[in-house]
One Martini backbone bead per residue (centre of mass of N, CA, C, O) as a GRO file, in nm:
protein
  262
    1MET     BB    1  -2.952   4.405  -1.839
    2ILE     BB    2  -2.754   4.145  -1.878
    3GLU     BB    3  -2.795   3.801  -1.810
    4SER     BB    4  -2.466   3.751  -1.796
    5ALA     BB    5  -2.429   3.887  -1.539
    6PRO     BB    6  -2.249   3.868  -1.270
    7PRO     BB    7  -2.222   3.820  -0.960
    8GLY     BB    8  -2.138   4.157  -0.825
    9THR     BB    9  -2.260   4.347  -0.995
   10ARG     BB   10  -2.264   4.703  -1.047
   11PHE     BB   11  -2.516   4.971  -1.025
   12PRO     BB   12  -2.555   5.289  -1.054
   13LEU     BB   13  -2.788   5.540  -0.883
   14GLY     BB   14  -2.653   5.751  -0.716
   15THR     BB   15  -2.801   6.039  -0.550
   16GLY     BB   16  -2.955   6.192  -0.305
   17ARG     BB   17  -3.181   6.461  -0.184
   18ASP     BB   18  -3.134   6.697   0.102
   19PRO     BB   19  -3.186   7.014   0.249
   20ASP     BB   20  -3.101   6.920   0.489
   21ILE     BB   21  -2.917   6.878   0.799
   22GLY     BB   22  -2.762   6.647   0.934
   23VAL     BB   23  -2.976   6.427   1.073
   24ASN     BB   24  -3.202   6.537   0.855
   25SER     BB   25  -3.065   6.398   0.649
   26LEU     BB   26  -2.953   6.176   0.449
   27GLN     BB   27  -2.882   5.827   0.561
   28ASN     BB   28  -3.049   5.613   0.371
   29TYR     BB   29  -3.114   5.295   0.209
   30GLN     BB   30  -3.393   5.113   0.049
   31LEU     BB   31  -3.509   4.778  -0.051
   32THR     BB   32  -3.695   4.575  -0.182
   33PRO     BB   33  -3.739   4.269  -0.149
   34ASN     BB   34  -3.471   4.065  -0.319
   35PRO     BB   35  -3.288   3.792  -0.433
   36LEU     BB   36  -3.111   3.956  -0.667
   37PHE     BB   37  -3.096   4.226  -0.481
   38SER     BB   38  -2.889   4.492  -0.356
   39LEU     BB   39  -2.718   4.729  -0.145
   40VAL     BB   40  -2.470   4.991  -0.187
   41VAL     BB   41  -2.331   5.217   0.056
   42LYS     BB   42  -2.162   5.540   0.004
   43GLU     BB   43  -1.944   5.770   0.132
   44ILE     BB   44  -1.856   6.071   0.031
   45SER     BB   45  -1.653   6.347   0.067
   46ASP     BB   46  -1.931   6.542   0.111
   47GLY     BB   47  -2.141   6.328   0.265
   48ARG     BB   48  -2.270   6.173   0.061
   49LYS     BB   49  -2.485   5.913  -0.061
   50HIS     BB   50  -2.400   5.635  -0.234
   51VAL     BB   51  -2.567   5.418  -0.472
   52GLU     BB   52  -2.592   5.056  -0.536
   53LEU     BB   53  -2.663   4.790  -0.743
   54LEU     BB   54  -2.667   4.446  -0.653
   55LEU     BB   55  -2.581   4.141  -0.776
   56GLU     BB   56  -2.656   3.815  -0.644
   57LYS     BB   57  -2.778   3.665  -0.901
   58ASN     BB   58  -2.866   3.502  -1.164
   59LEU     BB   59  -2.998   3.562  -1.457
   60ASP     BB   60  -3.325   3.500  -1.643
   61ARG     BB   61  -3.506   3.587  -1.918
   62GLU     BB   62  -3.682   3.329  -1.958
   63LYS     BB   63  -3.829   3.380  -1.674
   64GLN     BB   64  -3.744   3.707  -1.648
   65LYS     BB   65  -3.751   4.024  -1.811
   66SER     BB   66  -3.838   4.179  -1.535
   67HIS     BB   67  -3.780   4.430  -1.261
   68ASN     BB   68  -3.952   4.564  -0.974
   69LEU     BB   69  -3.839   4.842  -0.784
   70ILE     BB   70  -3.787   5.005  -0.455
   71LEU     BB   71  -3.649   5.313  -0.366
   72THR     BB   72  -3.543   5.428  -0.036
   73ALA     BB   73  -3.515   5.741   0.124
   74VAL     BB   74  -3.375   5.832   0.445
   75ASP     BB   75  -3.384   5.999   0.732
   76GLY     BB   76  -3.303   6.121   1.086
   77GLY     BB   77  -3.559   6.221   1.183
   78ASP     BB   78  -3.843   6.367   1.387
   79PRO     BB   79  -3.979   6.239   1.181
   80VAL     BB   80  -3.947   6.023   0.936
   81ARG     BB   81  -3.829   6.077   0.612
   82SER     BB   82  -3.927   6.000   0.265
   83GLY     BB   83  -3.825   5.863  -0.054
   84THR     BB   84  -3.915   5.749  -0.387
   85ALA     BB   85  -3.808   5.495  -0.638
   86GLN     BB   86  -3.834   5.356  -0.939
   87ILE     BB   87  -3.721   5.030  -1.059
   88LYS     BB   88  -3.635   4.909  -1.385
   89VAL     BB   89  -3.530   4.585  -1.488
   90ASP     BB   90  -3.402   4.503  -1.795
   91VAL     BB   91  -3.356   4.200  -1.958
   92THR     BB   92  -3.112   4.101  -2.166
   93ASP     BB   93  -3.008   3.909  -2.414
   94ALA     BB   94  -2.835   3.600  -2.407
   95ASN     BB   95  -2.659   3.336  -2.565
   96ASP     BB   96  -2.773   3.065  -2.351
   97ASN     BB   97  -2.928   2.903  -2.599
   98ALA     BB   98  -2.964   2.627  -2.754
   99PRO     BB   99  -3.089   2.445  -2.976
  100VAL     BB  100  -3.399   2.240  -3.004
  101PHE     BB  101  -3.516   1.951  -3.091
  102ASP     BB  102  -3.818   1.770  -3.108
  103LYS     BB  103  -3.601   1.535  -3.191
  104GLU     BB  104  -3.348   1.313  -3.160
  105ILE     BB  105  -3.502   1.117  -3.367
  106TYR     BB  106  -3.567   1.069  -3.704
  107LYS     BB  107  -3.842   0.871  -3.846
  108VAL     BB  108  -3.870   0.790  -4.190
  109ARG     BB  109  -4.106   0.731  -4.465
  110VAL     BB  110  -4.035   0.674  -4.817
  111PRO     BB  111  -4.149   0.654  -5.117
  112GLU     BB  112  -3.997   0.575  -5.421
  113ASN     BB  113  -4.235   0.752  -5.596
  114LEU     BB  114  -4.153   1.022  -5.513
  115PRO     BB  115  -4.149   1.315  -5.633
  116GLU     BB  116  -3.980   1.565  -5.740
  117GLY     BB  117  -4.024   1.822  -5.490
  118SER     BB  118  -4.109   1.674  -5.260
  119LEU     BB  119  -4.217   1.643  -4.936
  120ALA     BB  120  -4.077   1.439  -4.690
  121PHE     BB  121  -3.984   1.632  -4.447
  122GLN     BB  122  -3.937   1.782  -4.107
  123VAL     BB  123  -3.748   1.995  -3.925
  124LYS     BB  124  -3.740   2.107  -3.561
  125ALA     BB  125  -3.638   2.412  -3.385
  126THR     BB  126  -3.570   2.572  -3.075
  127ASP     BB  127  -3.533   2.897  -2.893
  128GLY     BB  128  -3.504   3.077  -2.588
  129ASP     BB  129  -3.434   3.312  -2.726
  130GLU     BB  130  -3.384   3.627  -2.903
  131GLY     BB  131  -3.390   3.713  -3.199
  132THR     BB  132  -3.103   3.616  -3.345
  133ASN     BB  133  -3.060   3.399  -3.113
  134ALA     BB  134  -3.340   3.243  -3.246
  135GLU     BB  135  -3.218   3.205  -3.520
  136ILE     BB  136  -3.246   2.925  -3.745
  137THR     BB  137  -3.012   2.710  -3.905
  138TYR     BB  138  -3.008   2.468  -4.160
  139SER     BB  139  -2.798   2.159  -4.196
  140PHE     BB  140  -2.593   1.942  -4.323
  141ASN     BB  141  -2.338   1.748  -4.149
  142ASP     BB  142  -2.406   1.433  -4.230
  143ILE     BB  143  -2.356   1.314  -4.570
  144ALA     BB  144  -2.395   1.132  -4.828
  145SER     BB  145  -2.365   1.171  -5.157
  146SER     BB  146  -2.616   0.997  -5.237
  147ALA     BB  147  -2.810   1.173  -5.058
  148HIS     BB  148  -2.744   1.460  -5.168
  149GLN     BB  149  -2.891   1.390  -5.451
  150LEU     BB  150  -3.196   1.342  -5.302
  151PHE     BB  151  -3.161   1.581  -5.085
  152SER     BB  152  -3.306   1.876  -4.941
  153LEU     BB  153  -3.236   2.177  -4.731
  154ASP     BB  154  -3.394   2.416  -4.568
  155PRO     BB  155  -3.251   2.672  -4.374
  156LYS     BB  156  -3.534   2.789  -4.249
  157THR     BB  157  -3.761   2.540  -4.234
  158GLY     BB  158  -3.661   2.221  -4.263
  159ASP     BB  159  -3.713   2.124  -4.539
  160VAL     BB  160  -3.742   1.809  -4.704
  161LYS     BB  161  -3.649   1.724  -5.039
  162ILE     BB  162  -3.681   1.588  -5.345
  163THR     BB  163  -3.395   1.558  -5.603
  164GLY     BB  164  -3.434   1.246  -5.672
  165PRO     BB  165  -3.441   0.912  -5.755
  166LEU     BB  166  -3.584   0.664  -5.599
  167ASP     BB  167  -3.447   0.326  -5.493
  168TYR     BB  168  -3.498   0.042  -5.328
  169GLU     BB  169  -3.301  -0.153  -5.497
  170ASP     BB  170  -3.047   0.033  -5.421
  171MET     BB  171  -3.175   0.192  -5.157
  172LYS     BB  172  -3.324   0.160  -4.823
  173TYR     BB  173  -3.112   0.350  -4.657
  174TYR     BB  174  -3.078   0.650  -4.453
  175GLU     BB  175  -2.822   0.863  -4.285
  176VAL     BB  176  -2.854   1.176  -4.122
  177THR     BB  177  -2.722   1.504  -4.024
  178VAL     BB  178  -2.855   1.779  -3.840
  179GLU     BB  179  -2.815   2.129  -3.816
  180GLY     BB  180  -2.867   2.379  -3.553
  181LYS     BB  181  -2.823   2.737  -3.587
  182ASP     BB  182  -2.769   3.022  -3.429
  183GLY     BB  183  -2.697   3.367  -3.440
  184GLY     BB  184  -2.464   3.305  -3.199
  185GLY     BB  185  -2.339   2.994  -3.273
  186LEU     BB  186  -2.524   2.788  -3.166
  187SER     BB  187  -2.550   2.418  -3.154
  188THR     BB  188  -2.729   2.138  -3.295
  189HIS     BB  189  -2.818   1.775  -3.320
  190THR     BB  190  -2.965   1.540  -3.560
  191LYS     BB  191  -3.113   1.244  -3.652
  192VAL     BB  192  -3.189   1.071  -3.973
  193HIS     BB  193  -3.412   0.814  -4.064
  194ILE     BB  194  -3.433   0.672  -4.391
  195GLU     BB  195  -3.704   0.493  -4.538
  196VAL     BB  196  -3.752   0.301  -4.812
  197ILE     BB  197  -4.041   0.230  -4.996
  198ASP     BB  198  -4.189  -0.013  -5.162
  199VAL     BB  199  -4.289  -0.036  -5.499
  200ASN     BB  200  -4.464  -0.142  -5.793
  201ASP     BB  201  -4.201  -0.062  -6.042
  202ASN     BB  202  -4.156  -0.368  -6.154
  203ALA     BB  203  -4.133  -0.579  -6.404
  204PRO     BB  204  -4.112  -0.874  -6.520
  205SER     BB  205  -3.850  -1.099  -6.620
  206LEU     BB  206  -3.764  -1.300  -6.908
  207THR     BB  207  -3.585  -1.626  -6.955
  208LEU     BB  208  -3.516  -1.837  -7.229
  209LEU     BB  209  -3.428  -2.197  -7.219
  210PRO     BB  210  -3.369  -2.420  -7.440
  211ILE     BB  211  -3.373  -2.786  -7.471
  212LEU     BB  212  -3.591  -2.843  -7.701
  213ASN     BB  213  -3.483  -2.772  -8.053
  214PRO     BB  214  -3.690  -2.930  -8.142
  215VAL     BB  215  -3.981  -3.112  -8.068
  216PRO     BB  216  -4.044  -3.414  -8.040
  217GLU     BB  217  -4.329  -3.607  -8.115
  218ASP     BB  218  -4.236  -3.851  -7.905
  219SER     BB  219  -4.281  -3.701  -7.654
  220VAL     BB  220  -4.334  -3.726  -7.336
  221PRO     BB  221  -4.491  -3.660  -7.072
  222SER     BB  222  -4.299  -3.417  -6.885
  223THR     BB  223  -4.122  -3.292  -7.077
  224VAL     BB  224  -3.851  -3.087  -7.086
  225VAL     BB  225  -3.818  -2.792  -7.309
  226ALA     BB  226  -3.786  -2.555  -7.089
  227VAL     BB  227  -3.644  -2.258  -6.928
  228ILE     BB  228  -3.784  -2.016  -6.696
  229ASN     BB  229  -3.671  -1.700  -6.610
  230VAL     BB  230  -3.789  -1.506  -6.322
  231ARG     BB  231  -3.778  -1.146  -6.253
  232ASP     BB  232  -3.812  -0.919  -5.960
  233ARG     BB  233  -3.705  -0.617  -5.812
  234ASP     BB  234  -3.888  -0.644  -5.611
  235SER     BB  235  -4.049  -0.674  -5.292
  236GLY     BB  236  -4.206  -0.923  -5.169
  237GLU     BB  237  -4.502  -0.929  -5.316
  238ASN     BB  238  -4.394  -0.765  -5.562
  239GLY     BB  239  -4.173  -1.021  -5.622
  240GLU     BB  240  -4.398  -1.215  -5.679
  241VAL     BB  241  -4.443  -1.484  -5.913
  242THR     BB  242  -4.628  -1.596  -6.208
  243CYS     BB  243  -4.694  -1.870  -6.444
  244ASN     BB  244  -4.847  -1.867  -6.780
  245LEU     BB  245  -5.038  -2.005  -7.046
  246GLY     BB  246  -5.169  -1.902  -7.340
  247GLY     BB  247  -5.386  -2.085  -7.475
  248ASP     BB  248  -5.389  -2.383  -7.696
  249PHE     BB  249  -5.156  -2.597  -7.552
  250PRO     BB  250  -4.930  -2.888  -7.503
  251PHE     BB  251  -4.861  -2.708  -7.240
  252SER     BB  252  -4.681  -2.656  -6.925
  253VAL     BB  253  -4.634  -2.482  -6.609
  254PHE     BB  254  -4.363  -2.524  -6.368
  255PHE     BB  255  -4.211  -2.528  -6.056
  256SER     BB  256  -3.854  -2.540  -5.976
  257PRO     BB  257  -3.675  -2.565  -5.691
  258LEU     BB  258  -3.402  -2.651  -5.798
  259LEU     BB  259  -3.398  -2.400  -6.023
  260SER     BB  260  -3.573  -2.153  -5.970
  261ALA     BB  261  -3.785  -2.233  -6.198
  262PHE     BB  262  -4.008  -2.290  -6.497
   0.00000   0.00000   0.00000
């Protein structure tokens, strides 16, 4: 019996047999008390009594996969005689459950130096149905082309791997939508927030702007002879730089807040 069968659905059980006649013959059927099922008894043209199993309420295979009932046929004799039959109702699956992701929003942090082919994270959904109705296929539902070049999604496992070079200095944050669809066509979605974490992967670059070239020998101390611009594409502490001169020279380096340079 499929779990999507609506209340009021009838399932014929046939007729019982009693070799007696008259009041001593089969008179009625009884069913073990059950909130989901009842009996409908009809007398057919030859006087036999035909019985049907009537579904009273919605079935739910995920709560109970089968129901064991006892059908009793009774006659009208004195003493009353009866016979029983066991009825096992197996509830077959209907695709009445959409997949459910284990998180409404995934928040992941990925270092920018993670090698291509590495596992960045995994999405996971479950489905209360069974068989193909519970088989989930994953796919990107909404993803920018820039992110599509950097991340791949395994449709079976939900593994998301790195497929291109991440660069915190180019893009710090990605947001994608992942769809999980079961074998019966029901689907659900989840959002993934991907934060790229900065690593110290950029060396400082220097640009020298001479002001005095050559330097007059009568220059007084503290005379500015050149401006050095230093830049580092990293962020935070990784982007903070210091400058110093090596060797024994009559020069020193200091930071100028006005010029934001040394």
